[in-house]
C-alpha positions, 0 to 999 in steps of 0.5 A, spaced: 334 960 108 340 958 103 348 956 106 353 959 104 360 957 107 365 962 106 372 962 107 378 966 110 384 964 110 390 968 113 392 972 108 385 976 109 385 977 116 391 979 117 389 985 119 383 989 124 382 992 117 383 985 112 378 982 118 373 988 116 374 987 108 372 980 109 366 982 114 363 986 108 364 981 104 359 977 109 355 982 110 354 981 102 353 974 103 347 975 108 344 981 104 342 976 097 339 973 103 344 966 105 345 964 112 352 964 111 358 960 115 364 963 116 371 959 117 377 963 119 384 962 120 389 965 124 391 971 122 398 971 117 404 969 121 399 967 128 401 959 127 408 960 126 408 964 132 404 960 136 409 953 134 415 957 135 413 958 142 411 949 143 418 948 140 421 953 145 417 951 151 417 943 150 422 941 144 419 933 145 412 936 146 406 932 149 401 933 142 395 934 146 397 941 149 401 943 143 393 943 140 391 947 145 396 952 144 396 952 136 388 952 135 389 958 139 389 963 134 384 961 130 379 963 135 381 970 136 379 971 129 374 967 129 372 972 135 374 980 131 370 977 126 363 977 130 365 983 133 366 986 126 360 984 123 357 984 130 359 992 130 356 992 122 349 990 125 349 984 122 347 977 127 354 974 128 356 969 133 363 965 134 365 958 134 370 954 136 371 946 134 368 944 141 362 948 141 360 945 133 362 940 136 367 938 129 367 931 131 375 928 130 379 923 130 385 923 136 391 924 133 393 930 134 395 935 130 393 931 123 386 929 125 381 927 120 373 930 120 369 925 122 363 928 123 360 935 123 353 935 126 349 941 124 343 942 129 347 947 134 349 952 129 341 950 125 338 951 131 342 958 132 339 959 125 332 959 126 333 963 132 335 969 127 343 969 127 346 971 120 353 969 121 356 964 124 363 964 125 367 958 127 375 957 128 378 953 121 382 947 124 381 945 129 376 939 132 375 935 139 377 928 139 373 923 143 377 923 149 374 930 149 380 934 147 382 939 142 385 936 135 387 939 130 388 938 123 394 939 120 396 944 116 392 948 110 387 943 115 382 951 115 380 949 107 378 942 109 373 945 115 370 949 111 368 944 104 366 939 111 361 944 113 359 945 107 357 937 105 354 936 112 350 944 112 349 941 104 351 949 102 349 953 094 357 953 095 362 954 097 367 961 097 375 960 099 378 967 100 385 967 099 391 972 096 391 970 089 384 971 085 383 964 082 386 958 079 391 958 074 394 955 069 401 954 072 404 960 077 404 966 075 411 968 078 414 963 074 409 964 067 407 970 065 403 968 060 399 963 065 391 965 065 386 964 070 381 959 069 373 961 070 372 952 071 377 946 074 374 940 074 375 937 081 380 932 078 384 935 075 384 942 080 386 934 086 391 933 081 395 940 081 394 941 089 398 934 090 403 936 085 405 942 088 400 948 087 399 952 094 391 954 091 387 949 096 389 944 100 389 936 097 386 933 103 379 939 101 379 938 094 379 930 095 372 932 100 370 936 095 370 932 090 367 925 094 361 930 097 360 935 090 361 940 093 361 947 089 368 950 091 371 958 088 376 960 090 378 968 089 381 973 092 380 977 097 383 984 095 379 986 088 372 987 088 369 981 086 362 980 080 358 973 080 363 970 076 369 972 079 374 967 081 375 960 079 370 955 080 372 948 082 367 943 080 363 937 077 366 935 070 359 935 067 359 942 068 365 944 064 363 944 057 369 944 053 376 945 055 384 945 053 386 937 053 391 939 058 389 944 063 395 946 068 402 946 068 405 944 075 410 944 079 414 941 084 421 945 086 424 941 093 423 934 091 429 928 091 431 922 087 433 915 091 436 909 088 437 903 091 442 899 087 443 893 086 438 891 089 435 882 091 430 881 085 425 876 089 419 877 090 416 881 095 422 886 095 418 891 093 413 891 099 420 890 104 422 898 101 416 901 101 415 899 107 421 901 111 419 908 107 412 908 110 413 906 117 419 911 118 414 917 114 417 918 107 412 920 102 414 917 096 410 919 089 415 917 082 417 910 083 421 906 077 424 899 077 429 898 072 429 891 068 433 886 073 440 882 071 443 876 075 438 876 080 439 883 083 435 891 080 435 897 081 431 901 085 428 908 084 424 913 088 422 921 089 421 925 095 421 930 099 428 933 100 426 934 107 425 926 107 432 924 105 435 923 111 429 919 114 429 913 108 436 913 107 437 911 115 429 907 114 432 904 109 440 903 112 436 899 119 432 894 114 439 893 110 442 892 117 436 887 120 437 883 114 430 885 111 435 888 104 439 887 101 442 893 097 449 895 094 448 902 095 442 908 095 443 915 091 440 920 093 440 927 087 436 933 091 437 936 086 431 934 081 425 937 080 418 934 079 414 937 072 407 935 070 401 938 065 394 935 068 388 935 063 382 931 064 382 931 056 387 927 055 382 920 057 380 921 050 386 925 046 393 920 044 399 926 043 399 928 050 406 925 051 409 924 046 409 931 045 411 933 053 418 930 051 418 933 044 419 940 048 422 938 054 428 935 048 428 941 044 430 944 050 435 940 051 432 938 058 434 931 060 428 926 062 430 922 070 423 919 070 417 920 068 410 917 071 403 918 068 396 917 071 389 917 066 389 925 067 396 926 068 404 925 066 410 928 071 417 928 069 423 929 075 428 933 071 434 937 074 432 944 078 436 948 074 432 947 068 425 948 072 423 954 070 425 953 063 421 947 063 414 950 064 414 955 060 416 950 053 410 947 056 405 952 057 407 955 051 407 948 047 400 947 049 397 955 048 395 955 055 394 962 054 389 960 050 382 959 053 379 951 049 
């Protein structure tokens, strides 16, 4: 029988009633003739509770025990979902990561999936099991220890299973009914997209859209896994939600697919840096070793052998960046006069595969912001996106103005 992967996030399984509702959706797909692999998250709020218990018990915790505790939330949901399906007379069994096994690296709390052998689950399908309920977010290390994949890891688990089992599709059930042209909470004209290309979704996810985890989209794009994002709380049709698919499956679309934003950004500038070969490598090696996620980078024109270097990073990493660069200066490997941090900025981006073949998107974006008297602090571009850093107080205005200017409320 064809295989379908269905993933239910924390809000979709937050209560026993919601687990029953999710189980009914699974039952519908089983009735259509699918063997179903269900990937479940922990019930809403449980992971945070478990993390809190670990931190309270042992602030300098052993990462292996952290994973043992935090992964238990998904185990509970998987068991409850399997029991619920059994009560509906659907042959189902729960699976923890080590039972599949989901083979991962040994990087506890941030493991990466290396292999998912299909023999165990496929063997049970052949024996009459119709649903395998798998605990998401977890796997097993080469040493035989439980590992977790990091926040949002259940999305990655779902896509990895879809790739391994050659699933017809991977349905991601969440608390939104699809991917929108921008955040509907900011722009009431935001429109749900019927389809979006992998590359566009990857950019939107990395630029602040919270619908899908970036790693899961990367995996889906690499293995051509068709993703569908749906709401757990609305009646579904075969055309419901948003299909994330290959560019070839999209006939025509707007030049710009969406406007993304990231509120918690900081702009950091190293003033009067010695302008010599290797200086950028020195700066960003120090930041990388301190686990600072750098995004936008701009180097000013050199004057008298000195230059300024600007980069952006999440606001909660400013102190870490400051400490790393100060240490590099103290060690004598880096010379600069001052590090200036602006923590009152945000990032706003326009994304669209149509930008490859259309000119004037940047000019239009900058003109729109100018008309709203919004000053641009930093600009970066790629083939399908343009991002700017602006003052945070203008974020909602910028998103709304760009959404209107590119007429994203209208289908392409």
